[in-house]
N, C-alpha and C positions, 0 to 999 in steps of 0.2 A: 428848144434846148437853151439854156442859159449860157452866157459867157463862161463863166468859171468852168463849166464842166467840158468845154472844148479847149481851153488854154494848156498851153504846154508848160509844165514846171521846168524851171531852170536850177542847175546846181553849179556853184562854182567851187573850185577845190585848189587851196593854197599849197603846193608842193615844196617843201624847204629842207628836205633831208635826203642823203643818199644811203642813210642806215636801212638795211633791209626792213627792220621791224617798223619802221616809220614809211619806207618807200612803198611796199606793197599794199598796204589797206587803201590807199587813195584810188588804186587801179581796181581793186576787188569792189569797192563802193561804187565807182564808175560804172564798172560793168553792170552792175545791178540797176543802177539808175538808168542807164541805156536801155536796159531790157524792159523798163517801165516807160519807154518813150520819152524820158526827160532830156532836155538839152545839157550837155555836160561840157564845161569849160574847167581846165586844168592849168593853173599859172604856176611856173616853176621859177623858184628864184633861190639865190645863194647855193646852198651844197645841193638842192634839189636839181639845180641846172646841170649838174655833173651826170645823172642818170640819162641825161638827153645826149650826151657825147656819143659819137660813134664807137661802137664796140664795147661801152662800158656796162650798159644793162645786161648784156649777155653773161657778164660774170657776176650778176648780184642775184643770190638765191636765197631762200629761207631753207633752213634744215628741214628735211622732209618734204619740201614742195619740188615736184618735178620739174615744173617749168621756171624759166628765169623770168626776170623782170621784163626782159626785152619781149618776151612772149605776151606778157600782159599789156605792154605799151602798144604792140601790134593789134591785139583783141579791140581795145579801146578806140584805136584810130580807125580801124576797118568799120566799127559801128558807129562813127560819125562824131566822136569826141573832139573839141577844139584843144589843142596843146599850144600854149602860150609861153614862149621864153621870155623872162624880163630883160628887156634890152639893157637897161640900167645896171643890172647885176652881173651881166655876162663880163664885163671890164674889170669889175671888182674880184670876181673869182678866176680871171685870167683864161676864159674859154674864149677862143674865136669863134664867131657866127658859122664859119665854113667847117667847124669841127663837130657840128651838131647833125643829128638825124635828120632825114627829110620830113616833110609834112608838117613842120610848126609854123606857127604864126609868133610874131613879136610883138611886145607891147611893154609899157612902163607900169608905173604905180597905178597912175589914173587908170588904166585899162582894168586892172583889179579891183579897184576901188569902186569905179563906176559899175562894173558888172556885179560885183558882191551886193551894192545898194539895191540893185533891180532884181536880184535872186529870190528864190524862193527858199534855198538851202545853201548855206556857206560852211565848208568844213575846211579845217587847217590841220596840217601835218608838218 
């Protein structure tokens, strides 16, 4: 078997919005990628950091969608996605690190740029 057929594909997603119509798709796509055994890394910056605040995602819903954004966050975390909060942007948006949900990693711009440079697929929202 050649190396390309056993390699794991990697997806990086830049999440920069707390608007429901921009916040839900990254998690829907991440769920699909995880089901296909891809490594998924989701990098949250600016307004996207707000959805990682304790209690905020529970109130973010799409009209007609029974589940909240918090449900989707839980699904991708349980399936093995890595959620990374942009440490540089936390201060800019005024969110203290201890106000964020559990299970996050922290990284700066270089974390995203280096990961995206090596990724098979990069999505931005």
